[in-house]
C-alpha positions as CSV (number, residue, x, y, z in Angstrom):
1,M,-9.2,5.1,-17.3
2,S,-11.8,3.3,-18.6
3,T,-14.8,1.4,-15.9
4,D,-18.4,0.2,-15.8
5,N,-20.1,-2.9,-14.0
6,T,-20.1,-4.4,-16.8
7,R,-16.6,-4.4,-18.6
8,E,-12.7,-4.7,-17.5
9,T,-11.6,-1.2,-15.2
10,R,-8.5,0.0,-17.2
11,L,-5.2,1.4,-14.4
12,R,-2.1,3.4,-16.0
13,A,1.0,4.8,-14.1
14,G,3.8,5.4,-16.5
15,D,4.7,2.3,-18.4
16,A,2.4,0.1,-16.2
17,E,-0.9,-1.2,-17.4
18,L,-3.2,-2.9,-15.4
19,T,-6.8,-4.7,-16.2
20,V,-9.5,-5.6,-13.7
21,D,-12.1,-7.8,-14.6
22,P,-15.2,-7.4,-12.3
23,Q,-17.7,-9.3,-13.6
24,N,-14.8,-12.0,-13.3
25,G,-14.2,-12.3,-9.4
26,C,-12.3,-9.1,-9.4
27,R,-9.2,-11.0,-11.3
28,L,-6.7,-8.9,-12.2
29,T,-6.5,-10.3,-15.7
30,G,-3.3,-8.4,-17.4
31,L,-0.9,-6.2,-15.2
32,R,2.1,-5.6,-18.5
33,I,5.3,-3.5,-17.7
34,H,7.1,-1.8,-20.5
35,G,4.0,-3.8,-23.0
36,T,5.0,-7.6,-21.8
37,E,3.0,-9.4,-19.8
38,L,3.3,-10.9,-16.3
39,L,0.2,-12.8,-15.3
40,R,-1.0,-15.7,-17.0
41,Q,-3.6,-15.3,-20.2
42,G,-6.6,-17.8,-19.1
43,A,-10.4,-16.4,-17.4
44,K,-8.9,-19.0,-14.7
45,Y,-6.0,-17.6,-14.6
46,G,-4.7,-13.7,-13.9
47,A,-4.5,-12.7,-10.0
48,F,-8.2,-12.7,-8.4
49,P,-8.6,-11.9,-5.1
50,M,-9.3,-15.7,-2.2
51,V,-12.4,-14.4,0.2
52,P,-13.3,-15.4,2.8
53,W,-11.2,-18.1,3.0
54,C,-8.0,-19.4,1.5
55,G,-6.9,-22.5,0.2
56,R,-8.9,-25.6,1.4
57,I,-11.3,-26.1,3.6
58,E,-11.1,-29.5,4.7
59,L,-13.9,-31.2,3.2
60,G,-15.6,-28.6,2.9
61,Q,-16.8,-27.9,6.5
62,F,-16.1,-25.7,9.0
63,R,-17.8,-24.0,12.8
64,N,-18.8,-20.7,14.0
65,G,-19.4,-21.4,17.6
66,G,-21.5,-24.4,18.0
67,E,-22.8,-23.9,14.1
68,R,-20.6,-26.7,11.5
69,H,-21.3,-24.9,7.8
70,Q,-20.8,-27.2,4.6
71,M,-19.6,-24.7,1.4
72,P,-19.5,-26.6,-2.1
73,I,-16.5,-28.9,-2.9
74,N,-14.9,-27.7,-6.2
75,S,-11.9,-29.2,-5.2
76,A,-13.0,-32.8,-4.3
77,P,-12.6,-34.3,-1.3
78,H,-12.3,-29.9,-0.2
79,A,-13.8,-27.0,-0.7
80,I,-11.0,-24.3,-2.1
81,H,-9.9,-20.8,-2.2
82,G,-13.8,-18.7,-1.4
83,T,-16.6,-17.3,-3.3
84,G,-14.8,-14.2,-4.4
85,R,-13.6,-15.3,-7.1
86,D,-17.0,-17.1,-8.8
87,T,-18.8,-13.3,-7.9
88,A,-19.2,-10.2,-10.1
89,W,-18.1,-6.9,-8.1
90,S,-19.6,-3.7,-8.2
91,T,-16.9,-1.0,-9.7
92,A,-17.2,1.5,-6.4
93,R,-15.2,3.7,-8.4
94,A,-12.3,4.4,-10.7
95,D,-9.6,6.9,-12.0
96,D,-7.1,6.5,-14.2
97,T,-5.1,4.8,-11.2
98,S,-6.2,3.1,-8.6
99,A,-9.7,1.2,-8.9
100,A,-12.4,0.5,-5.5
101,F,-13.9,-2.8,-6.1
102,T,-17.1,-3.9,-3.8
103,Y,-19.4,-7.2,-3.8
104,D,-22.2,-8.1,-0.7
105,L,-21.8,-12.1,0.8
106,A,-24.5,-14.3,0.1
107,E,-25.3,-17.8,-0.7
108,P,-23.8,-20.3,-0.1
109,W,-21.7,-18.3,2.5
110,P,-24.2,-18.3,5.6
111,Y,-23.2,-15.4,7.0
112,T,-23.7,-11.7,5.1
113,G,-21.8,-8.9,5.1
114,R,-20.1,-7.0,2.7
115,V,-16.2,-7.4,0.6
116,T,-13.8,-4.7,-0.3
117,Q,-10.6,-4.9,-2.6
118,L,-8.9,-1.6,-3.5
119,V,-6.5,-1.5,-6.4
120,E,-3.4,1.5,-6.5
121,L,-1.5,1.4,-9.5
122,A,2.6,3.6,-9.5
123,P,4.6,2.8,-12.1
124,D,6.6,1.5,-10.1
125,S,4.2,-1.1,-7.7
126,L,0.6,-2.4,-7.3
127,T,-0.8,-2.0,-4.2
128,L,-3.7,-4.1,-3.1
129,T,-6.0,-3.2,-0.9
130,M,-9.3,-5.8,0.3
131,G,-10.8,-5.6,4.0
132,V,-14.1,-7.8,4.9
133,E,-17.0,-6.3,6.9
134,T,-20.2,-8.2,8.6
135,Y,-23.5,-6.6,8.6
136,D,-24.8,-8.8,11.6
137,N,-23.3,-11.9,13.0
138,S,-19.2,-12.4,14.2
139,F,-18.0,-15.1,11.8
140,P,-14.5,-15.9,10.2
141,A,-12.5,-15.1,7.6
142,Q,-9.2,-15.0,5.6
143,A,-8.7,-13.2,2.2
144,G,-5.0,-13.3,-0.3
145,W,-4.4,-13.4,-3.5
146,H,-4.0,-16.1,-5.8
147,P,-1.6,-14.8,-9.2
148,W,-0.3,-16.3,-11.4
149,F,3.0,-14.9,-12.6
150,L,3.8,-16.2,-16.2
151,R,7.3,-18.4,-15.7
152,N,8.4,-17.3,-18.8
153,L,8.3,-13.5,-20.4
154,G,8.6,-14.9,-24.0
155,S,12.8,-14.2,-23.3
156,G,15.5,-15.2,-21.5
157,G,15.6,-17.7,-18.3
158,D,12.7,-18.9,-16.3
159,V,11.1,-16.9,-13.4
160,E,13.4,-17.6,-10.4
161,L,11.7,-17.5,-6.7
162,A,13.5,-16.3,-3.6
163,F,12.1,-15.6,0.3
164,D,13.7,-16.6,3.9
165,A,10.5,-17.5,5.2
166,E,11.0,-19.3,9.6
167,W,8.7,-22.9,8.8
168,Q,7.0,-24.3,6.4
169,E,3.4,-26.0,6.8
170,E,4.0,-30.1,7.0
171,R,1.3,-30.6,4.3
172,G,-0.7,-34.4,3.9
173,D,-1.4,-36.3,1.4
174,D,-5.0,-34.6,1.3
175,H,-2.9,-31.4,0.8
176,L,-3.7,-30.0,3.8
177,P,-1.1,-28.6,6.9
178,T,-1.1,-31.6,9.3
179,G,-0.3,-29.3,12.2
180,R,3.3,-30.0,12.5
181,R,5.5,-26.8,11.7
182,I,8.8,-28.5,9.8
183,A,12.4,-26.6,8.3
184,P,11.2,-25.4,4.6
185,Q,11.8,-27.4,1.9
186,P,13.1,-27.4,-1.7
187,G,10.4,-26.9,-4.4
188,P,8.2,-28.1,-6.0
189,W,6.4,-26.5,-3.4
190,D,1.7,-26.4,-3.2
191,D,3.4,-25.4,0.1
192,C,2.5,-22.3,3.3
193,F,5.4,-21.0,5.2
194,G,5.2,-18.5,8.1
195,M,7.1,-15.5,8.1
196,P,6.2,-13.5,11.5
197,D,7.9,-10.6,10.0
198,G,6.0,-10.3,7.1
199,V,5.6,-12.5,4.0
200,D,8.4,-10.8,1.4
201,V,9.3,-12.4,-1.2
202,T,11.2,-11.9,-4.9
203,L,10.8,-13.1,-8.6
204,T,13.1,-12.9,-10.8
205,W,13.1,-13.4,-14.5
206,P,16.8,-13.3,-14.7
207,G,17.8,-10.0,-17.5
208,M,13.9,-8.8,-17.8
209,L,12.9,-7.6,-14.3
210,E,12.7,-8.3,-10.4
211,L,9.9,-8.6,-9.0
212,K,8.8,-8.5,-4.9
213,V,5.9,-9.0,-3.8
214,T,5.4,-8.2,-0.1
215,S,2.6,-7.8,2.6
216,R,2.6,-7.2,6.1
217,A,0.3,-10.5,6.7
218,E,3.0,-13.5,7.9
219,W,1.5,-16.3,5.6
220,V,2.2,-16.9,1.8
221,V,1.4,-20.2,-0.2
222,I,3.9,-21.0,-3.2
223,Y,2.8,-22.5,-5.8
224,D,5.0,-23.4,-9.1
225,E,3.9,-27.4,-10.0
226,Q,2.4,-25.9,-13.1
227,K,4.7,-25.7,-16.2
228,E,3.9,-21.7,-17.5
229,A,3.7,-20.4,-14.0
230,V,4.4,-19.7,-11.1
231,C,1.6,-18.6,-8.2
232,V,3.2,-16.2,-4.6
233,E,-0.9,-16.0,-2.0
234,P,0.2,-13.5,0.5
235,Q,-2.5,-14.2,2.5
236,S,-4.1,-13.6,6.3
237,G,-4.2,-17.4,7.4
238,P,-2.8,-20.6,6.0
239,P,-5.1,-23.3,4.1
240,N,-8.0,-24.9,6.2
241,G,-7.9,-21.7,8.7
242,L,-11.2,-21.3,8.9
243,N,-10.6,-24.3,11.1
244,T,-7.0,-24.7,12.9
245,L,-6.0,-20.5,13.6
246,P,-10.5,-19.2,12.6
247,R,-10.0,-15.1,12.6
248,L,-13.5,-13.9,13.9
249,V,-14.7,-10.3,12.0
250,T,-16.8,-9.1,14.5
251,P,-19.3,-5.6,14.1
252,I,-16.0,-3.8,15.5
253,D,-13.4,-5.6,13.6
254,P,-13.4,-6.2,10.1
255,L,-10.6,-8.0,8.7
256,E,-8.5,-6.2,6.4
257,I,-4.8,-7.1,4.5
258,S,-3.0,-5.6,1.8
259,T,0.1,-6.4,-0.7
260,T,2.6,-5.0,-2.9
261,W,3.9,-6.0,-6.0
262,T,7.4,-4.0,-6.4
263,W,8.9,-4.2,-9.3
264,R,12.3,-2.8,-11.3
265,T,13.4,-3.7,-14.9
266,L,17.2,-5.1,-14.9
267,A,17.9,-4.9,-18.4
């Protein structure tokens, strides 16, 4: 394990190796199992926390009571994926197999508070936990993760996705949910699915590895429209949820979400 606030943190458990870059949005920049990298490489990829919102906010605007707030438009005409991925985080602690990171909410987000991400690595699993707390006023928030899993690990076939969702959020031409729930449709996807019993998605690289993404959260976005990678994104609410399904963070009720990735080799 190595860490400071300006360098990557490296964790190891058995044959699993994880690298986290607190300066680059506290994203996971590498996850290697038996020496094989699972995450797409590059400064914008890996696996990053989405906080204090997930997916798109319509026109970058949301309300908190009578106040309307405007977030920067970074996926015109919307704001996407929160501000945490563009922020330098601090390393609160780290040992060989776990680490905790924090950052204080600040402009352009209009409310004060703290975000914490806990990373726990085991030989056959990775658990990520994120919390959002307020220092003062209550505010709506979301949290989740956006991993870019490689479509192909260098040998064998492309990854196969398997999941059983109760519904799919119908997606409008503006890439936002219309508010109508429909039966899950075949891919390709850039879509949000509802899983009331918790997120449970299996990625299988034939002959190489099986990885399950689980969470007690009820929402997951599946994105597989890129050639290089696929995304399985557990999150605490649907896209545009700050407007359509707000979850308030209050001084006595912080937001917490976790996800576990569990893997086994198939070779």
